[in-house]
N, C-alpha and C positions, 0 to 999 in steps of 0.2 A: 414568495418571488419568483418569478417566469424566467426560463430559459427557454433559449433556440435550441441548444444540444445537449441538453443531459436531463437529467425528472429526476426531483429530489421526492421521498416520499417517505414519511416517517410514521415507522410500527412502534408505539410502546417508545419504549429507549433505543429503539434503533433506529438509524438514517441510513435507506438506500440510498445511492445515488447511481441511476445506468448511465452509462454514454448513449446519445441516441441519434445516431450518424447511421442507420441502418445501409442506404445507396452506398455511402463509403466504407465499409465495415468497422463503422465506430473510429477511422482513423483520428485522431490527435489533431486540430487548425488550432492556430494563434486565442480565436471567440473559445475555445473547447475548454482550454487550458485553461484560460482566464476565471468561465464558467463556474469550472472546476474548484479553484482558488474559492472562487466566493463563498461558492455554496458548503466547504469546508470547513476554513474559515470561520460564517455562519455558524457552523456544528460544532467545533472547537469551543465555544465560547457560548453553549447553549448548555444551560445547566440541566435538561431535560433529556439529552441525547446521551448516551453513553456508549455509546461503538457506532462506525458505521461500515456501509460493506458496500463496496465497490464493483459495479460490472458494467455490461456491456448488454444494448440490446439484442433480442432475438439470440439465436442457437450457436450462430456462425462464428461470433468475432468478439472478444473480449474488445481489444483495440488493435486493427493490423496494423499502426504503426501512427509516423507522424505525416501527414499532408505533403507531399513533395512538391504537389504543386506551389506551395507556398513560398518555397525557400530555391529552387531548380536554378533561377538564376544570383542567388546568392555571392558577393564576393567573402574575400577570407574575413573582413575584418564583421558583416554582416553575421557571416556562418559563428564568428566565436562569440556575438550578442546574443544568437537567436540560443546557443544551447546556459550561456549565464542565467540567461534570465528564467529562460524554463525550469533550470533547474533551482533557482533560488523564489520564482513563484511556484510552483507546484511540488517538483519533485524531495525537495530537501524539506519544506513545508510539511508536506506528510509522513515524512521519517520522524520528523520530531514536534508532530502534533501528541495534545498532552494524552489524547484519547486514540483509544485502537482502532486503527484503520484498515478491514478484511478486506481484502482481495476476493473476489469468487469467480473465477475466469472460465469466461464458458468462449469454447473454441477456443481460435487464432491469438495469441499474444506474441507481437512480432515487435520488432524495432523499437521504441515509443514507450507502444504497449507493453511490451516486457518488462521494460524499465520504470513505466507505472505500478505496475504490480509488484517490483521487487523492492519499490518505496514505500511500500502497504506492510506493515508488520506482523500479517499473513498470509497465506494466501494457500486458495481451496480453489482446485482443476477439475473441469467434468474433465470425463473419459475419452472424447471426445479433440480434450488442447493439443495446441501445437505451440511450441515456444521456442524464439530462435532470437536471435540480434543479426540482421542478414545486410548492413551497412556496408561491408566491405563490399558487396557486389554491385553495390554504388557509388564505388570509390572515397565514402565514406568510414567513420569511428562511429560509435555508439556515443551520441552528444548528453546523454539525459540521467546521468550516472554509468550506465551500464556498465564500463570497464571497471567501478569500483564496486557496487553492490553485487556485480555477478560470482567473481573470486569469492568475498567476503560466505558468500551463501554456498557454491560446491565446488570451492578448489581453487587454484592457479590452473593446472593441466587441463580441466574442463571446461574452465571459463575461458583458456587460449582456445582451445576444439573451438568452439562456440561459437567463437568471434571468429576468427582467421575461415574457418568454412566458411560460414554463413548459413550453416542447417539449421536445421529444426528437429523438436527432440518429443516426441509425445507426452502425455503426460505422465505414464508410470515410469519412465527414465528420468523425466524431473524429481518423482518421488523420491526415488531412489538418491540421487543426486544431494539430496537437502535442499532443493528449490522451492516445493510446495509445504505443506505440511499435509493434507490430504486430499486424494483422489474419489470423485464416488459418479454414478452415472450423473446424467446431464438433468436428468429431470427432478435427481434429490438436491441438484447443486444450492439452490436456495434455502433449502431445510437445513442441510447440511451446514451451510455458510451461518444462517441464526440458531442452530444448536451451540456451538459455538462462540454466538453473539450470547448467548442468555446464561453460557457458563462465567464470559465475563463479568457480566454487570453481574453476579451471584457479592462479586470480590467491590471490596474498595475502590472507585473511585480518585482516591487523591494517592493511594497505594500504589495501580494503576501506573498515573502521573510518571508517580519517582521510579518505577522501574521502567520507562520507556525512558526518561534521561538515563538513566544507568548505565543500562545495554547499551543505548547509542554513544555513551562515551568511551566505553571499550574500542567502537573504530574510527575516532578522531584525531585526529595527527594532533601531538600536542599536550594531548587531554587525561590525565591521570583516573583513568575510569576506578580506579579503589578509593579515591578519592573522594569524586561524586558519589561513589555510593556509599559513603560516608554521611556523607551533609546527604544525601535524602535520607538515607534511616535516621541521620538523627531531627528530620524536619518533620519524619513521621508522625512522632514520636508527641507534637503537638499540634495534632489535627485530632478533628472530632470523632475521624471513624477511627484510632488508633484506642480512644475512651470507648468509642461502642463494640471493636471488636474484641477488646479482652477484655470488657467484662461482660459480656456474650459468652464469651469464652469459660470465666468465672461462671457465668449463671447456667451454664450448659442450653444457652440456648444458638438459634442461628443469628448473626447480626443483622440489622437491617440499619445498610449502608444507604439506602438509596429512596428513603423516605417522602 
């Protein structure tokens, strides 16, 4: 499928999705959010894809934020709808995908860009990356899940600091606080992300889907994560991957999960 604002390239079982609006520092507009959802939905339903890596075009920016021109004249109701639709269409969808999504953060990840990275399951940043939620400097707050996911990753105090000051933090500080999983040189970012993806691809896709559902359950209000884990654990016993994994272990060979 042809897209206007993103590039989707499959390399083996890895799908690279690149947000490609370099003149706008890859800012998210409605069309880009819609295209990302379409590409991610297709990937989630494609048995030939095991991991998605999400990045931005160029060296300066992963995603520099939302496209402010699209909502500068919105009223209260329109603002609420913007946040609700964006969360449901893209950010919550990524978090709940059955396949891991890795954010390869190159350069600025600000506002909606950082919220996009935080919705991914794993984040790897280039050493030149800078991250922040500057919304209060515009008279707003983060509206795509930022006030919820950031405290989960870095704790309430650091999240409050980042949101209240509207400041940016460098990649190494983001690593220190647990906002990203790893930091590498910009020229090594793609290789580092693919190395992580290939480690994931060695393992059972069905078990990973169950693990995603179980981990996510811990952060959902009114959901007993232990009960979800028990149910997902039990469901694994009915899969072909369980049979292959246990048989390979007994036979002292590597399992072949993705034949």
